[in-house]
C-alpha positions in Angstrom: 0.0 0.0 0.0 1.4 3.4 -0.9 1.0 6.6 -2.8 2.9 7.7 -6.0 4.0 11.3 -5.6 3.9 11.8 -9.3 0.1 11.3 -9.3 -0.7 14.3 -7.1 0.3 17.9 -6.4 0.6 19.7 -3.0 -2.1 22.2 -3.9 -4.4 19.4 -4.9 -3.9 17.7 -1.6 -4.4 20.9 0.4 -7.7 21.6 -1.4 -8.9 18.0 -0.8 -8.1 18.3 2.9 -5.5 15.5 2.8 -2.6 17.7 3.7 -2.4 20.7 6.1 1.0 21.7 7.5 -0.7 23.9 10.2 -1.8 20.7 11.9 1.9 20.2 12.9 2.2 23.4 14.9 1.3 21.7 18.2 4.5 19.5 17.7 6.8 22.1 16.1 8.7 24.7 18.0 7.8 27.5 15.6 4.4 29.0 14.6 5.3 29.6 11.0 4.4 27.2 8.3 6.3 23.9 8.2 5.7 22.7 4.6 6.5 19.1 3.5 7.8 18.0 0.1 5.5 16.1 -2.1 7.7 13.0 -1.6 7.3 13.2 2.2 3.5 13.8 1.9 3.1 10.8 -0.4 5.0 8.6 2.0 3.1 9.9 5.1 -0.2 9.6 3.3 0.5 6.0 2.3 1.4 5.1 5.9 -1.6 6.8 7.3 -3.8 4.6 5.0 -2.0 1.6 6.5 -3.0 2.8 10.0 -6.6 3.3 8.9 -6.6 -0.2 7.5 -5.3 -1.7 10.7 -8.0 0.0 12.7 -10.8 -0.6 10.2 -10.1 -4.3 9.8 -9.6 -4.6 13.6 -6.1 -6.1 13.3 -4.6 -6.4 16.8 -1.0 -6.2 15.5 0.7 -5.5 12.2 4.3 -5.5 10.8 4.9 -2.6 8.4 7.6 -2.8 5.8 8.8 -0.2 3.3 10.1 -1.3 -0.1 13.7 -0.4 0.5 14.8 -2.8 3.2 17.2 -5.7 3.6 17.3 -8.4 6.3 20.3 -8.1 8.5 21.8 -11.6 8.2 24.0 -11.2 11.2 20.8 -10.9 13.4 18.9 -13.9 12.1 20.2 -16.3 14.8 18.8 -14.0 17.5 15.2 -13.9 16.2 13.7 -16.8 18.3 15.2 -15.5 21.6 14.4 -12.0 20.6 10.7 -12.8 20.1 10.6 -14.3 23.6 11.8 -11.0 25.1 9.4 -8.6 23.4 8.3 -6.0 26.0 4.6 -6.8 26.9 3.6 -3.1 27.0 5.0 -2.2 23.5 2.7 -0.2 21.3 5.5 0.1 18.6 8.7 -1.7 18.0 11.4 -0.5 15.6 13.0 -3.5 13.9 15.1 -1.1 11.8 16.2 2.5 12.6 18.8 5.1 12.5 20.3 7.7 15.0 20.3 8.3 18.7 20.8 4.7 19.9 23.6 5.4 22.3 24.7 8.8 23.8 27.8 10.2 22.3 30.8 11.3 24.4 29.6 14.9 24.4 25.9 14.1 24.9 25.9 15.3 28.6 27.1 18.7 27.5 24.8 18.7 24.6 21.7 18.0 26.8 22.8 20.6 29.3 23.1 23.2 26.5 19.7 22.1 25.2 18.0 22.5 28.6 19.6 25.9 29.0 18.6 27.0 25.5 15.0 25.9 25.9 14.7 27.7 29.3 16.0 30.9 27.8 13.7 30.6 24.7 10.7 30.0 27.0 11.5 33.2 28.9 11.4 35.0 25.6 8.0 33.5 24.8 9.4 31.1 22.2 8.1 27.5 22.0 11.4 25.7 21.4 14.0 24.9 18.8 15.3 22.0 16.6 18.0 19.7 18.0 19.5 17.5 15.3 16.4 18.2 13.2 14.1 17.0 16.0 11.6 19.5 17.4 12.3 20.2 21.1 9.4 22.0 22.9 9.7 20.5 26.5 12.6 19.4 28.8 11.1 15.9 28.7 11.8 15.9 24.9 15.5 16.5 25.6 15.7 13.7 28.1 14.0 11.2 25.7 16.2 11.7 22.6 18.5 8.7 23.4 17.5 5.1 24.1 17.4 3.6 27.5 18.2 0.0 28.4 15.2 -2.4 28.8 16.5 -6.0 28.4 19.1 -7.9 26.4 17.3 -7.5 23.0 15.3 -4.2 23.4 15.8 -0.6 24.5 13.3 2.0 25.2 13.0 4.1 22.0 14.3 7.6 21.7 14.1 9.9 18.7 15.0 7.9 15.6 14.9 8.2 11.8 13.5 5.7 9.3 10.3 3.7 9.2 11.4 0.9 6.9 10.5 -1.9 9.4 8.3 -1.5 12.5 5.4 -3.3 14.2 2.4 -1.6 15.9 -0.7 -2.6 17.8 -4.2 -1.4 17.1 -4.1 1.3 19.8 -0.9 2.8 18.3 -2.4 2.6 14.8 -5.4 4.7 15.9 -3.2 7.3 17.6 -0.9 7.7 14.6 -3.9 7.9 12.2 -5.5 10.6 14.3 -2.3 12.7 14.6 -1.8 12.4 10.8 -5.3 13.4 9.8 -4.9 15.6 7.9 -1.3 14.7 6.9 1.1 17.1 8.6 4.3 15.3 9.6 7.0 13.2 7.8 6.5 9.5 8.5 9.4 9.1 10.8 8.8 12.4 12.6 5.3 11.3 13.3 6.5 8.3 15.3 9.0 10.5 17.1 6.4 13.0 18.2 4.0 10.2 19.4 6.9 8.8 21.5 8.2 12.1 22.7 4.8 13.3 23.8 4.0 10.1 25.6 1.2 9.0 23.4 2.7 5.5 22.8 5.3 3.2 24.4 8.0 2.3 21.9 11.1 0.1 21.8 14.0 -0.6 19.4 15.3 -4.1 18.7 19.0 -4.7 19.2 20.5 -5.9 17.0 18.2 -4.5 14.4 16.6 -7.1 12.1 16.3 -4.9 9.0 18.4 -2.2 7.4 17.6 0.2 4.6 18.7 -0.9 1.1 20.8 2.2 0.7 23.2 0.7 3.2 23.0 -2.6 1.4 24.7 -1.0 -1.7 27.8 -0.5 0.5 27.8 -3.8 2.3 26.6 -6.0 -0.6 24.3 -7.9 1.8 21.7 -10.1 0.0 18.3 -8.6 -0.3 16.0 -11.3 1.0 12.9 -9.2 0.5 13.5 -8.8 -3.2 14.5 -12.5 -3.6 
């Protein structure tokens, strides 16, 4: 299920009520328009339709794949044990992801700076700022950017890029559908905002089971999905 960005225009989607960037203001640190590209809109719209289908057909859980992923062969042996350790309260699990898994050596100073910056901006009546392209509007957002340990195969999710492989339950699908109606956020940022604002409980699998095919070009790993 997906949308071809060549079949629609941004103006058309605005007129039809499919897309409205102003809907993102509650999650963005600025009040001005935050327009998305037609490619981002098409991707987000397609995924929203998946969420609607999950809710409409009363699926309890679903595994969502994009068309640019590759199985990580080095993680295959861990799958049986990994499935036995899935967090029982997980609304969403990233089986593939990028960024913000482990704090970097300067992360403490970075977070201290972010807390100070947000405090000063709030005193000036501002809503927040962007940290590594992630919207920061509360001090809780800053504390949640990096993952936290959970068990041997999963970590509490932080702010991550990529939505090429994730699983969700029906509750999560309904929440994501509602936030994204009308479409207002890039697909991966939608998941970030739902996590950061406490709407869903999310985890990442470690090691990740799926990587994006753009990385496969460098590593020459076999693409099991295509095969």
